[in-house]
C-alpha positions in Angstrom: 59.3 -41.4 43.9 57.1 -44.5 44.2 55.0 -45.8 41.4 51.8 -44.6 43.0 53.2 -41.0 43.2 54.2 -41.2 39.5 50.8 -42.4 38.6 49.2 -39.6 40.7 51.2 -37.0 38.8 50.3 -38.5 35.5 46.6 -38.3 36.5 47.1 -34.7 37.5 48.6 -33.8 34.1 45.8 -35.7 32.4 43.2 -33.6 34.3 45.0 -30.4 33.3 45.2 -31.4 29.6 41.4 -32.0 29.7 40.8 -28.3 30.5 40.2 -26.2 27.3 41.4 -23.0 29.0 44.8 -24.5 29.6 45.1 -25.8 26.0 44.1 -22.4 24.6 46.6 -20.6 26.9 49.5 -22.9 26.2 48.9 -22.8 22.4 48.8 -19.0 22.4 51.7 -18.4 24.7 54.1 -21.1 23.6 53.7 -21.7 19.8 56.8 -23.9 19.6 59.6 -25.4 21.7 63.1 -26.5 20.9 64.4 -29.9 21.8 67.9 -31.1 21.5 68.4 -34.2 19.4 69.3 -37.5 21.0 72.7 -37.8 19.1 75.4 -36.0 21.2 77.4 -35.3 18.0 74.5 -33.4 16.5 74.4 -29.9 17.9 71.2 -28.8 16.1 67.9 -28.5 17.8 64.5 -29.7 16.6 61.6 -27.3 16.6 58.4 -28.9 17.7 55.2 -27.0 17.2 52.9 -27.0 20.2 49.4 -26.9 18.8 46.1 -28.6 19.7 47.0 -31.7 17.7 50.3 -32.1 19.6 48.5 -31.7 23.0 45.8 -34.1 21.9 48.5 -36.7 21.2 49.9 -36.2 24.7 46.4 -36.5 26.2 45.8 -39.7 24.3 49.1 -41.2 25.5 48.2 -40.3 29.1 44.7 -41.8 28.7 46.1 -45.1 27.3 48.7 -45.3 30.0 46.2 -44.8 32.8 43.8 -47.4 31.2 46.7 -49.9 30.9 47.5 -49.4 34.5 43.9 -50.0 35.5 43.8 -53.1 33.3 47.0 -54.4 35.0 45.4 -53.9 38.5 42.4 -56.1 37.7 42.2 -59.0 40.1 41.7 -61.6 37.5 45.3 -61.3 36.5 48.0 -62.7 38.8 51.4 -61.1 38.9 52.9 -64.3 37.6 50.8 -64.1 34.4 52.1 -60.6 33.7 55.8 -61.4 34.3 
């Protein structure tokens, strides 16, 4: 997948997270989710509560990533300056 396709998917997720109906439905239908820990020796799972605060943090992360991408695309920066 190219970078442009990845960014398009991120923007689509961002637009979905902006819809209050989606947030309401996901909070009501999926109150929590289990994630396996990063340590392979640890067999326990971590319970993460999916609430409005959690989804807001994801939305903020997407927002900041999209803003950073637009900032990098500004013509006043050359690629040599960024590397």
